[in-house]
C-alpha positions as CSV (number, residue, x, y, z in Angstrom):
1,M,14.9,-18.4,19.7
2,V,13.0,-15.8,17.5
3,K,10.4,-13.4,18.9
4,A,7.3,-12.8,16.9
5,A,3.9,-11.2,17.5
6,V,1.2,-13.8,16.8
7,M,-2.5,-13.3,16.1
8,S,-4.0,-16.6,17.5
9,E,-7.5,-15.4,16.8
10,P,-9.4,-12.2,16.1
11,G,-8.7,-9.7,18.9
12,K,-5.8,-11.6,20.4
13,L,-2.2,-10.7,19.7
14,E,0.7,-12.0,21.9
15,V,4.4,-12.4,21.7
16,K,5.7,-16.0,21.1
17,S,9.0,-17.6,20.5
18,F,10.0,-19.9,17.7
19,D,13.1,-21.9,16.8
20,L,15.3,-20.3,14.2
21,P,14.4,-22.4,11.2
22,K,16.8,-24.4,9.0
23,V,16.9,-22.7,5.6
24,A,16.2,-24.9,2.6
25,E,18.6,-24.8,-0.3
26,N,16.2,-22.8,-2.4
27,A,15.0,-20.3,0.3
28,M,16.4,-17.5,2.5
29,L,16.0,-16.0,5.9
30,V,15.7,-12.2,6.3
31,R,16.4,-10.3,9.5
32,I,13.6,-7.7,9.8
33,K,14.8,-4.1,10.2
34,A,11.4,-2.3,9.7
35,C,7.8,-3.4,9.2
36,G,4.9,-1.0,8.5
37,V,1.6,-1.5,10.2
38,C,-1.1,-1.5,7.6
39,G,-4.9,-1.0,7.8
40,T,-5.1,-4.6,6.6
41,D,-3.4,-5.7,9.8
42,V,-6.2,-3.9,11.7
43,H,-8.8,-5.7,9.6
44,L,-7.0,-9.0,10.4
45,F,-7.0,-8.3,14.1
46,R,-10.8,-7.4,14.0
47,G,-11.6,-10.6,12.1
48,H,-12.9,-8.7,9.0
49,M,-11.0,-11.0,6.6
50,K,-12.9,-14.3,7.0
51,S,-10.3,-16.4,5.1
52,T,-7.4,-15.5,7.5
53,P,-5.6,-18.8,8.5
54,F,-5.1,-18.2,12.2
55,P,-2.7,-18.3,13.9
56,I,-0.7,-15.8,11.9
57,I,2.2,-13.5,12.2
58,P,1.0,-10.3,10.6
59,G,3.2,-7.8,8.7
60,H,3.5,-7.6,4.9
61,E,5.4,-4.2,4.5
62,F,8.9,-5.1,5.5
63,S,12.6,-4.6,4.8
64,G,15.7,-6.1,6.2
65,T,19.0,-7.9,5.5
66,V,19.7,-11.3,4.1
67,E,20.6,-13.4,7.2
68,E,21.0,-16.8,5.5
69,L,20.8,-17.8,1.8
70,G,20.3,-21.3,0.5
71,P,22.9,-22.4,-2.1
72,K,20.2,-22.4,-4.8
73,A,18.2,-19.4,-3.6
74,N,19.4,-17.1,-6.4
75,E,18.0,-19.6,-8.9
76,S,14.7,-20.1,-7.1
77,L,13.9,-16.5,-6.1
78,N,13.0,-13.8,-8.5
79,V,15.7,-11.3,-7.6
80,R,15.8,-7.7,-8.9
81,G,19.0,-5.7,-8.6
82,G,21.7,-8.3,-9.0
83,E,22.7,-11.6,-7.4
84,L,21.9,-11.9,-3.7
85,H,24.6,-12.3,-1.0
86,G,24.4,-12.6,2.8
87,G,24.0,-9.1,4.3
88,D,22.3,-7.6,1.3
89,R,19.6,-5.1,2.1
90,V,16.2,-6.1,0.6
91,T,12.5,-5.8,0.5
92,V,10.1,-8.6,-0.7
93,V,6.9,-8.5,-2.6
94,P,4.5,-10.1,-0.1
95,G,2.0,-11.6,-2.5
96,L,2.8,-14.6,-4.8
97,P,0.2,-15.8,-7.4
98,C,-0.7,-19.5,-7.5
99,G,-0.2,-20.0,-11.2
100,K,-3.2,-22.3,-11.4
101,C,-6.4,-20.4,-11.0
102,Y,-8.5,-19.0,-13.9
103,Y,-6.8,-15.6,-13.7
104,C,-3.3,-16.9,-13.5
105,R,-3.9,-19.2,-16.5
106,N,-5.9,-16.8,-18.7
107,L,-4.8,-13.3,-17.5
108,P,-1.2,-13.8,-16.4
109,H,-0.5,-10.1,-16.9
110,Y,-2.9,-9.5,-14.0
111,P,-1.2,-11.5,-11.2
112,N,-3.0,-9.3,-8.7
113,L,-6.3,-11.0,-9.6
114,C,-5.1,-14.4,-8.5
115,T,-7.8,-15.9,-6.2
116,N,-5.3,-18.0,-4.3
117,R,-2.5,-15.5,-3.6
118,L,-0.1,-16.5,-0.8
119,I,0.7,-13.4,1.1
120,Y,3.3,-13.0,3.8
121,G,1.7,-11.6,6.9
122,V,-1.8,-12.0,5.5
123,S,-2.6,-15.6,4.3
124,R,0.3,-17.7,5.5
125,T,-0.3,-19.4,8.9
126,C,2.5,-19.7,11.4
127,E,1.1,-23.0,12.7
128,R,3.6,-25.2,11.0
129,P,7.4,-24.9,10.5
130,P,9.2,-22.8,9.5
131,H,6.5,-20.6,11.2
132,L,8.1,-17.2,10.3
133,Y,5.9,-15.9,7.5
134,G,5.1,-12.4,8.7
135,G,7.0,-9.1,9.4
136,Y,6.1,-8.7,13.1
137,A,9.1,-10.8,13.9
138,E,12.8,-10.7,14.2
139,Y,13.2,-12.8,11.1
140,I,11.0,-13.8,8.1
141,Y,11.4,-17.0,6.0
142,I,11.2,-16.4,2.3
143,E,10.0,-19.2,0.1
144,P,11.1,-20.1,-3.5
145,G,9.4,-18.1,-6.2
146,S,9.2,-14.9,-4.1
147,W,10.1,-11.6,-5.7
148,V,13.0,-9.9,-3.9
149,Y,14.2,-6.4,-4.6
150,K,17.6,-5.2,-3.5
151,L,17.5,-1.7,-2.0
152,P,19.0,1.3,-3.7
153,D,22.2,2.5,-2.1
154,G,21.5,5.0,0.7
155,M,17.8,4.1,1.1
156,S,16.9,3.6,4.8
157,F,15.1,0.5,6.0
158,E,12.2,2.6,7.1
159,V,11.7,4.2,3.7
160,A,12.1,0.8,2.1
161,A,9.3,-0.6,4.3
162,L,7.0,1.8,2.4
163,A,7.7,0.0,-0.9
164,E,4.5,-2.1,-0.6
165,P,2.1,0.7,0.1
166,M,3.9,2.8,-2.5
167,A,3.3,0.0,-4.9
168,V,-0.4,0.2,-4.1
169,A,-0.3,4.0,-4.6
170,T,1.6,4.0,-7.9
171,R,-0.5,1.3,-9.4
172,A,-3.7,3.3,-8.5
173,L,-2.3,6.3,-10.2
174,E,-1.2,4.3,-13.2
175,R,-4.8,3.1,-13.6
176,A,-5.6,6.7,-14.7
177,F,-2.9,6.7,-17.4
178,A,-4.1,6.7,-21.1
179,P,-1.0,5.4,-22.9
180,G,0.0,7.5,-25.9
181,V,-2.7,10.2,-25.6
182,P,-2.3,12.0,-22.3
183,F,-1.9,15.3,-24.2
184,A,-5.5,14.8,-25.6
185,G,-6.9,15.1,-22.1
186,M,-7.8,11.4,-21.9
187,G,-6.0,10.5,-18.7
188,F,-3.2,11.3,-16.2
189,G,-0.3,13.2,-17.8
190,V,2.1,16.0,-17.2
191,G,0.3,19.0,-15.8
192,A,-2.9,17.0,-14.8
193,T,-4.9,18.0,-11.8
194,V,-5.4,15.2,-9.3
195,V,-7.6,15.1,-6.2
196,V,-6.7,12.6,-3.5
197,Q,-9.5,11.7,-1.1
198,G,-8.0,10.7,2.2
199,T,-4.4,11.2,3.3
200,G,-3.6,8.1,5.3
201,A,-0.4,6.4,4.2
202,I,-1.8,5.3,0.8
203,G,-3.2,8.8,0.1
204,L,0.1,10.5,1.1
205,L,2.1,8.2,-1.1
206,T,-0.4,8.8,-4.0
207,I,0.2,12.5,-3.7
208,A,3.9,12.1,-3.8
209,A,3.7,9.7,-6.8
210,A,1.5,12.1,-8.7
211,K,3.9,15.0,-8.2
212,V,7.0,12.9,-9.1
213,A,5.0,11.8,-12.3
214,G,4.4,15.4,-13.3
215,A,1.0,16.4,-11.9
216,G,0.4,20.1,-12.3
217,K,-1.8,20.5,-9.2
218,V,-2.6,18.0,-6.5
219,I,-5.5,18.6,-4.1
220,A,-5.8,16.6,-0.9
221,V,-9.2,16.2,0.9
222,E,-8.9,15.3,4.6
223,R,-10.2,16.1,8.1
224,V,-7.2,15.1,10.4
225,K,-4.9,18.0,11.1
226,Q,-1.6,16.1,11.2
227,R,-2.5,14.4,7.9
228,L,-3.3,17.7,6.3
229,R,0.1,19.0,7.3
230,M,1.8,15.9,6.0
231,A,-0.1,16.2,2.7
232,K,1.5,19.5,2.1
233,R,4.9,18.1,2.9
234,M,4.2,15.2,0.4
235,G,3.6,17.7,-2.4
236,A,-0.1,18.7,-2.2
237,D,-0.6,22.1,-3.7
238,E,-4.0,22.6,-2.0
239,V,-5.9,21.0,0.8
240,V,-9.6,20.8,1.4
241,D,-10.1,20.7,5.2
242,M,-13.2,18.7,6.0
243,R,-13.4,20.4,9.4
244,E,-14.0,23.7,7.7
245,L,-16.0,22.5,4.7
246,R,-18.4,20.2,6.4
247,T,-20.7,19.2,3.6
248,Q,-20.2,17.4,0.3
249,E,-21.6,20.5,-1.6
250,E,-19.0,22.8,0.0
251,R,-16.1,20.5,-0.7
252,V,-17.1,19.9,-4.3
253,R,-17.6,23.6,-4.8
254,R,-14.1,24.2,-3.5
255,V,-12.5,21.6,-5.9
256,L,-14.4,23.3,-8.8
257,E,-13.0,26.7,-7.7
258,L,-9.5,25.2,-7.7
259,T,-9.9,23.7,-11.2
260,D,-11.3,26.6,-13.2
261,G,-14.9,25.4,-12.6
262,V,-14.5,22.1,-14.5
263,G,-13.3,19.5,-11.9
264,A,-10.2,17.4,-11.6
265,D,-8.7,15.3,-14.4
266,V,-8.2,12.4,-12.0
267,V,-9.7,11.7,-8.5
268,V,-8.2,8.9,-6.4
269,E,-10.3,7.6,-3.5
270,C,-8.0,6.4,-0.6
271,T,-10.3,6.7,2.4
272,G,-12.1,3.4,2.5
273,V,-15.3,5.3,3.5
274,P,-18.2,4.6,1.2
275,A,-19.6,8.1,1.4
276,A,-16.5,9.5,-0.2
277,V,-17.4,7.8,-3.5
278,P,-20.4,9.8,-4.7
279,E,-18.6,13.0,-3.5
280,G,-15.5,12.1,-5.5
281,L,-17.5,11.4,-8.6
282,E,-18.8,14.9,-8.4
283,M,-15.2,16.3,-8.2
284,V,-14.2,14.7,-11.6
285,R,-14.4,16.7,-14.7
286,R,-16.3,15.5,-17.8
287,G,-14.1,13.0,-19.6
288,G,-12.0,12.5,-16.4
289,K,-11.1,9.4,-14.4
290,Y,-12.1,8.2,-10.9
291,V,-9.9,5.6,-9.3
292,E,-11.2,3.5,-6.4
293,V,-8.3,2.0,-4.3
294,G,-9.5,2.6,-0.7
295,H,-12.0,-0.2,-0.3
296,F,-9.8,-3.2,0.2
297,T,-12.4,-4.6,2.6
298,D,-16.1,-4.2,2.4
299,P,-17.6,-1.6,4.9
300,G,-20.9,-1.5,3.1
301,G,-22.6,0.3,0.3
302,V,-23.6,3.9,-0.6
303,E,-26.1,5.4,-3.0
304,I,-24.7,6.9,-6.2
305,R,-26.3,8.7,-9.2
306,P,-25.4,6.7,-12.4
307,H,-26.4,9.7,-14.4
308,V,-23.3,11.5,-13.2
309,I,-21.1,8.8,-14.7
310,C,-23.0,8.8,-17.9
311,Y,-23.2,12.6,-18.3
312,K,-19.6,13.0,-17.6
313,D,-18.5,10.3,-20.0
314,M,-16.0,9.4,-17.3
315,D,-14.0,6.3,-16.5
316,V,-14.5,4.6,-13.1
317,L,-11.6,2.3,-12.4
318,G,-10.9,-0.2,-9.7
319,S,-7.3,-0.7,-8.4
320,W,-6.7,-4.0,-6.6
321,V,-3.2,-4.5,-5.2
322,Y,-0.5,-4.4,-8.0
323,P,1.5,-6.5,-10.4
324,L,4.7,-8.1,-9.1
325,T,6.9,-5.6,-11.1
326,Q,5.3,-2.6,-9.3
327,F,8.0,-2.5,-6.6
328,R,10.4,-1.1,-9.3
329,E,8.2,2.0,-9.7
330,A,7.6,2.2,-6.0
331,L,11.3,2.1,-5.1
332,A,12.1,4.7,-7.8
333,V,9.6,7.2,-6.4
334,L,10.8,6.5,-2.8
335,N,14.4,7.0,-4.0
336,S,13.6,10.3,-5.8
337,G,14.6,12.3,-2.7
338,R,11.7,14.6,-3.4
339,F,9.8,14.2,-0.1
340,P,10.4,13.2,3.6
341,F,8.9,9.7,3.3
342,K,10.5,8.6,6.6
343,D,8.3,11.1,8.4
344,I,5.1,9.2,7.4
345,F,6.0,6.9,10.3
346,T,4.9,8.9,13.3
347,H,4.9,6.0,15.8
348,R,7.4,3.2,16.4
349,F,7.0,0.1,18.5
350,K,8.9,-3.0,19.5
351,I,7.5,-6.5,18.8
352,E,6.5,-6.7,22.4
353,N,4.2,-3.6,21.9
354,A,2.7,-4.8,18.6
355,L,-0.8,-4.6,20.1
356,K,-0.3,-0.9,20.9
357,A,0.8,-0.4,17.3
358,I,-2.5,-2.0,16.1
359,Q,-4.5,0.1,18.5
360,A,-2.8,3.4,17.6
361,S,-3.4,2.7,13.9
362,E,-7.1,1.7,14.5
363,K,-7.7,4.9,16.6
364,G,-6.1,7.2,14.0
365,E,-3.5,8.4,16.6
366,C,-0.7,8.0,14.0
367,I,-0.3,8.6,10.3
368,K,1.5,5.3,10.1
369,A,3.0,3.0,12.8
370,M,6.1,0.8,12.5
371,I,7.3,-2.4,14.2
372,A,11.1,-2.2,14.6
373,P,12.6,-5.3,16.2
């Protein structure tokens, strides 16, 4: 029997047992070694995502070992890093585009825009066999067509479980690239100044990605003490402590002081708090870029001044998930050895305590929680 934490409905999470599934010839079974707890999991638990197909096993940030491999799995899976064998260490891109919707047919280079994405731990119910479609379990069943990345030698399972949020972070940063002309001050480039609003897991990984990509100065804006400390460890050169600078005007003034009075080349919003947006727009220099990645769900609106965008001749860019290839960049940054990525996980829980992991994440008691079977 296989243990898994199941959300049967919003607000209800309990441990259930399932039979170990028979693996089809074109699929595989992965033994979970580590699974990150994401803010999305909290939103699922609270019923904020109306399309959730309950019951569901949550968990889309996972790594593990190949337990069983169907004889045609290497042909049916999109494997990166060489042919798969039993025991190989892997992580899996959780989302798979449908291939049939308007965006898949007309904008295939934007698979993240697919309106019918099947996502392990988010949009795959556990109601029917083989049941095991989420990372809060001892095993996960991987369907044909899934993208599988073999882990770099020496990378721990815990660090590998950050591949999905790092994919979100690196893609958000890449939205600020201006291919071919970064030297002209038209986007992110070597030596650029980057402000990261919010230093939860995505914000911290964005800081690290910016430094690995050559940012000259990274400024983190945050109010939680342990996150401010971790931001420095992840490469932030300066921190703007919201406990000390309590108003938007004070924080904007501080960013201007740290950027020779002009503002940041790039500001990335990672808080998911609407009030952060007008503040961040004020922190961007004229001709700069503002990247919105924090509002994966809709917590409401906020008033902005369109004149600021017009006057600054700035780009405001959305970043929704990532392309399937993004795990390549994510794993490269995680494998750089530059920062203590493993320490982003401050709390670890067994499957039996998955509810406590959700609660700790929701209350902000941890930087990031992990389910470790």
